[in-house]
C-alpha positions in Angstrom: -9.9 45.3 25.4 -12.3 45.2 22.4 -9.7 47.0 20.3 -7.1 44.5 21.2 -9.4 41.6 20.4 -10.4 43.1 17.0 -6.7 43.7 16.2 -5.8 40.1 17.1 -8.6 38.8 14.8 -7.4 41.0 11.9 -3.8 39.8 12.4 -5.0 36.2 12.5 -7.0 36.7 9.3 -4.0 38.4 7.6 -1.7 35.6 8.6 -4.2 32.9 7.5 -4.5 34.7 4.1 -0.7 34.8 3.8 -0.4 31.1 4.5 -3.2 30.2 2.1 -1.6 32.3 -0.7 1.9 30.8 -0.1 1.7 28.4 -3.0 3.1 27.9 -6.4 0.9 27.8 -9.5 1.8 25.5 -12.4 0.1 26.7 -15.6 0.0 24.0 -18.3 0.0 24.5 -22.1 -3.6 23.2 -22.3 -4.8 25.9 -19.9 -5.2 23.7 -16.9 -3.6 24.9 -13.6 -2.2 23.0 -10.6 -1.8 24.6 -7.2 1.4 23.1 -5.8 4.6 23.2 -3.8 7.3 23.1 -6.5 10.3 21.1 -5.1 12.6 20.8 -8.1 12.9 22.1 -11.6 15.4 20.1 -13.7 16.1 21.7 -17.1 18.8 19.1 -17.9 16.4 16.2 -17.4 13.3 18.0 -18.5 10.9 17.6 -15.5 9.4 19.5 -12.6 8.9 17.7 -9.3 6.1 19.0 -7.0 3.5 18.1 -4.3 -0.1 19.2 -4.5 -1.0 22.2 -2.5 -4.1 20.5 -1.1 -2.1 17.4 -0.1 1.4 18.7 1.0 2.3 15.4 2.7 1.0 13.3 -0.2 2.8 11.7 -3.2 5.6 13.4 -5.1 4.6 14.2 -8.7 6.9 14.5 -11.7 5.7 16.3 -14.8 7.5 17.0 -18.1 8.6 20.5 -18.7 7.2 20.1 -22.2 3.6 20.3 -20.8 4.2 23.5 -18.8 3.8 27.0 -20.0 4.9 28.8 -16.9 5.2 28.5 -13.1 4.1 31.4 -10.9 5.9 31.1 -7.7 4.5 32.3 -4.3 7.0 35.1 -4.1 5.7 36.6 -7.4 8.5 35.3 -9.7 7.3 33.8 -13.0 9.3 31.2 -14.8 8.4 30.5 -18.5 9.2 27.5 -20.5 9.8 27.1 -24.2 7.4 25.0 -26.3 8.1 21.4 -27.1 6.4 19.5 -30.0 6.3 16.2 -28.1 4.5 16.9 -24.7 4.7 14.1 -22.2 2.1 13.2 -19.6 2.4 13.8 -15.9 3.2 10.8 -13.7 3.3 10.1 -10.0 6.7 9.1 -8.8 5.3 6.8 -6.1 2.5 5.6 -8.3 4.4 2.5 -9.4 3.7 1.1 -6.0 0.2 -0.2 -5.1 0.7 -0.3 -1.3 -0.8 2.6 0.7 2.6 3.1 2.2 5.4 1.4 0.4 7.8 1.9 3.3 5.8 -0.5 5.4 6.2 -3.5 3.1 9.0 -6.0 3.7 10.0 -9.4 2.6 8.1 -12.5 3.8 4.8 -10.7 4.8 1.6 -12.8 5.0 -1.9 -12.0 3.8 -3.2 -11.1 7.2 -0.7 -8.2 7.4 -1.0 -7.2 3.7 -4.8 -7.0 3.3 -5.0 -3.6 5.1 -2.2 -2.2 2.8 -3.7 -3.0 -0.5 -6.9 -2.3 -2.5 -7.9 -5.5 -4.3 -9.4 -3.6 -7.1 -5.9 -2.5 -8.2 -5.3 -6.1 -9.3 -7.0 -5.1 -12.6 -4.0 -2.8 -13.3 -1.4 -5.5 -13.2 -0.2 -6.5 -16.6 1.2 -9.9 -15.6 -0.1 -10.8 -12.1 2.0 -13.4 -10.2 -1.1 -15.3 -9.1 -4.1 -15.7 -11.3 -7.5 -15.9 -9.6 -8.2 -19.1 -11.5 -5.8 -20.8 -9.0 -8.6 -20.5 -6.4 -10.5 -23.4 -8.1 -7.9 -25.8 -6.8 -10.0 -25.7 -3.6 -12.7 -27.7 -5.4 -10.3 -30.6 -5.2 -8.8 -30.0 -1.8 -10.1 -27.1 0.4 -7.2 -24.8 1.2 -4.9 -26.1 -1.6 -4.8 -22.8 -3.4 -3.8 -21.0 -0.2 -0.9 -23.5 0.3 0.4 -22.9 -3.2 0.4 -19.1 -2.5 2.5 -19.4 0.7 -0.3 -19.2 3.2 -0.1 -22.5 5.1 -2.1 -21.2 8.0 -5.1 -20.3 5.9 -4.7 -23.5 3.9 -4.8 -25.6 7.1 -7.9 -23.8 8.4 -9.9 -24.5 5.3 -8.6 -28.0 5.0 -9.9 -28.8 8.5 -13.2 -26.9 8.2 -14.0 -27.8 4.6 -12.4 -31.3 4.3 -11.5 -33.1 7.5 -14.4 -32.1 9.7 -17.1 -32.7 7.1 -15.6 -36.0 6.3 -15.7 -37.0 9.9 -19.3 -35.9 10.3 -20.5 -37.6 7.1 -18.7 -40.9 8.0 -19.9 -40.9 11.6 -23.5 -40.3 10.4 -23.3 -43.2 8.0 -21.9 -45.5 10.7 -24.6 -44.4 13.2 -27.3 -45.0 10.7 -26.1 -48.4 9.5 -24.5 -49.9 12.6 -26.4 -48.3 15.5 -29.6 -47.9 13.5 -30.1 -44.4 14.6 -31.3 -43.3 11.2 -32.5 -39.8 12.0 -29.3 -38.8 13.9 -27.2 -40.4 11.2 -28.9 -38.6 8.4 -28.7 -35.3 10.2 -25.0 -35.7 10.8 -24.3 -36.7 7.2 -26.3 -33.8 5.8 -24.5 -31.4 8.2 -21.2 -32.7 6.9 -22.2 -32.3 3.3 -23.4 -28.7 4.0 -20.3 -27.9 5.9 -18.1 -29.1 3.1 -19.9 -27.1 0.4 -20.0 -24.0 2.6 -16.3 -23.9 3.4 -15.3 -24.9 -0.1 -17.1 -21.8 -1.4 -15.5 -19.7 1.4 -12.1 -21.0 0.7 -12.5 -20.2 -3.1 -13.5 -16.7 -2.3 -10.7 -16.2 0.2 -8.2 -17.7 -2.3 -9.2 -15.1 -4.9 -8.6 -12.3 -2.4 -5.2 -13.7 -1.4 -4.2 -14.0 -5.1 -5.0 -10.4 -5.7 -3.4 -9.0 -2.6 -0.2 -11.1 -2.8 0.2 -10.4 -6.5 0.1 -6.6 -5.7 2.6 -7.2 -2.9 5.0 -9.2 -5.1 4.8 -6.5 -7.7 5.8 -3.9 -5.1 8.6 -6.1 -3.7 10.0 -6.5 -7.2 10.1 -2.7 -7.5 11.6 -2.2 -4.1 14.4 -4.7 -4.6 15.2 -3.3 -8.0 15.8 0.2 -6.5 19.4 1.2 -5.9 20.6 1.5 -2.3 20.8 5.0 -0.9 22.9 6.3 1.9 22.0 9.0 4.4 24.4 10.5 6.9 23.2 12.3 10.0 25.1 13.6 13.0 24.2 12.2 16.4 25.3 12.1 20.1 26.6 8.7 21.2 27.8 7.5 24.6 31.6 7.0 24.7 33.6 5.3 27.4 35.9 7.6 29.3 38.7 6.9 31.7 37.3 9.2 34.3 35.0 8.2 37.2 32.0 9.5 35.2 32.1 6.4 33.0 30.1 7.6 30.1 30.1 11.0 28.4 28.3 12.3 25.3 30.4 12.2 22.2 29.8 13.2 18.5 29.3 10.4 15.9 27.8 9.8 12.5 24.8 7.6 11.7 24.7 5.9 8.3 21.3 4.7 7.0 21.0 2.6 3.8 
């Protein structure tokens, strides 16, 4: 039994070592190396497409052949590349998108659904953002106005009520109570509460508007990229129910699904 256990452990270690070594190695001309899964080598277009070995389900990278000295494949084959006087830098094929998962974005999404898909710090990488953060200062005039102009009426209404209407009602009521009912202490408290509430929610609305501007600018950038991409078609076989003239009614048939 001990022999069988030892043998199983050895086999497991051997298989693990085989899996770990099943990788391609891209050796660049500057001496740097990339452990990868090479997916495509296009000599006609001059690029190599690969995924990183430590992130096999991650982004698809595309690097110029001009920067590569050789590729050592996992099966032992070595492919060498001729020199090129104008090396190009590597780029991430999905790097043009800022969303964590570009396939999740669709037209007409609101800030509440977008804020978990984007990192607001990426806003600094936009050359021409759709919304400038200076738009948020519109809320000094009317709380929530900036949100309205960025297609967020729900947020705009919330800040309008909390930072504009409610404080106005409190302040006016306090003045009336102090002057007409002569309850000066209560009137002053209500008026000061209204002023404090107005200032607080104006500041909060400005901060929120800046976040909305950043996230929605990133989103509109990604939507522009997505809409500019050409349509692609994918055909896949499938079983479909087809109406038969027998008593069975339905029977499996063969069809073709088209995705675009």
